C-alpha positions, 0 to 999 in steps of 0.5 A: 177695138185695140190698136193693134187690132186696128193696124194688124190684118185679123187673118188666120194667114200671114201676107206671105210678104211679111214673113218672107221679108223677115226671113230674108232680113234674118238670112242676109244677117247671117250671111254678113257674119259667114263672110268672116269665116275662112271657108267661106264657099262651103258655108255660102252653099249651105246658106243658099240650101237654107234660103231655098228652104226657107221659102217655104216657112209660110205658117205658124207651125213652121215657124215654130218649129224653125226657132224651136228646132232648127234655131241653130242653122241659122246661128253662125253667130257663135262660131264667129264671135265665141263671146258668150255675152254678145252671142245670147243677146244678139241671138235672142232679139232676133228671136223675140222679133220674129215670133213677137211679129208672127204671134201678133199677126195670127191672133185677132184680138192680142188683148183677149188672147193675152188674158186666156194664155194668162188664165191658163194653169201652165201659163200662170207657173211658168210665168211665176218661175220668170218673176222668181228669177227676177228676184234672184238678181237682187242679191247673184254674186253673177249680176252678167249670168243672172241677167242672161238667165233672165233675158233668156227665159222671158224672151226665148223659153215663155215666147216659145211657150206661147208660140206652142200654145197659139199652135195648138190652141183652137182658134174661134170659127175653124172646124175641128180638123184645122188644129190637127192639121196645124199640129201635123204640119209642125210636126213635119217641120221639126222632121224636115229641119232634123233631115238638114241637120242629119245631112250636114252631119253626114257632109261634115263626117267626110269633109271634116270642116268642122273638126272632131275625134270621136263625137260628130259635130254637125255645123259646130253645134253641141253634140248633145244638142244635135242628139236632142233634135235627132230624138225629138224628130224620131218622136214626131215620125212616130205619130205621123206613122201612127196617123197614117201620114206616111207608110212603114218604108218611108217611116224607115227611110226617114229614121234611118239618117236620123237615129245614125246621126244621133247614135255618131254624136256619142251622146248618152243621156239623149239615147237613154232618154228615148229609149225610156220614153218610147217604152213608157209611152208605149207600155204606160201612156198609150191604150195600146193592146197588150200584143202591141206594147210587147212589140213596142217594148221589142222593138225599142229593145231591139233598136237599142241593142243594134245601135250599140252594135253598129256605132264606132268602137270609140262611141261604144267604149264611151258608153261602157266608161260612163264614170270611169276615165271619161272626161264628161262622166268626171266632170259630173261627178265633179259636179255632183260632190259640189251640188251636195255641198251647196244644198244648205243653199236651197232651204231659203232664197238661194244664191241668186239668179246665176249664182252657181259659177261663185261655187266654182271660183270661176267669177261671173260666167256662165257655168251649171250643174248640168241639172235644172232642179239642182240649177233652180234650187241652189240658185232660187231656193225653195220658191223656185222649185216650188213653181218649177214643180208646179209648172211640170206638175201643171203640164203632165196633170193637162197632158195625160188626161189626154193622153188617148189622143195620139197627138196629145201624146206626142206631146206628153213624150216630147216634154218628158225626153226634154225634161229628161235631158235637162237633167243631164245637160244644159241649164234653163236657158238651155232647155227651151224645148221643155216649155215649148212642149209645155205650150203644145199640151196646154193649147191642146188640153183646151 
């Protein structure tokens, strides 16, 4: 018997007091930071609502969903400090503490489970990428940003991968339906936290506490991140509807605010990505009848057209002027030119982890090419690209073999949706959804 097995309870459900204490400590810490904001009453009112919601987080599915999807709800640190390094390390160590506690309590034999995880092909590729990132620190011209990426990958991406793996893996001796119930609870939690964000977005639409012009800002969070979360929640709702856990009226009622906030963020990548995975999932991966596939295609096209028609004129103009006179589009064109000139670094060992800012001559700061493959290729060369492609290929191969399972199909579509978004925004540590759903796919494919 291991030392951890002696001191941790061997039970499938952790003591309620442990989870509650951990969440309360986190919320108290957040409250201390929130007191430094100018509009304390409004923020504390939102925090009070969050505390009420946090009491229901009594299981691993809800905890993983909270850390993976609802985490910025608990993260006012960025609003207060505005310093990348302090914000980054402070929030990530809170994540590692909470998730490790949950994982250790949930696993009866941590040593045996770790061995099983390491033997999983997807886990091995994910660990190999982490090793390549660490090696890249030895010759990086940006040690601060490089260390930030390595730490973030190890304690955020990989831990969320582990959380998804534990969540979706069948445990010894449990009935077959227990794993499905756990996964369904995870999907409901994603929807719950996304609805909280959507509600906050509608409040800000009226009060404009967080200033914005055309693109809706929610709790100070990047609109692209908000749009991604709304998209993942819509995919979760589609699965719950397909499993007949919610009826059509409830599905439409819950989807409407999520879709509205997603449109109001004005984020083109997530909207297009959601349309692609819905059509692709309905026409390619799904084993539905021909008539149902045509229905999916027609419904997706109608929803996209309706969203385009009802969105504010300023946002519609932003979609039409993607690369002509629009700031975000012009920025990406400029980055593409830099990426093209930096391809010479790919055949070797790369510039080093976090080295991309050197090409822009901006010093050791967090800057990235807004494309996951370009980022890994330029900074970590051929070894980085090989491990990234191996990780993605192993995940898709394992998942597609079981795509007939509606729950697995959702995980595949969420993985593809997250991977799509990683090609247009964020860096390695800003796309942790890819690793979360890779862990889910690894667990359900066992």
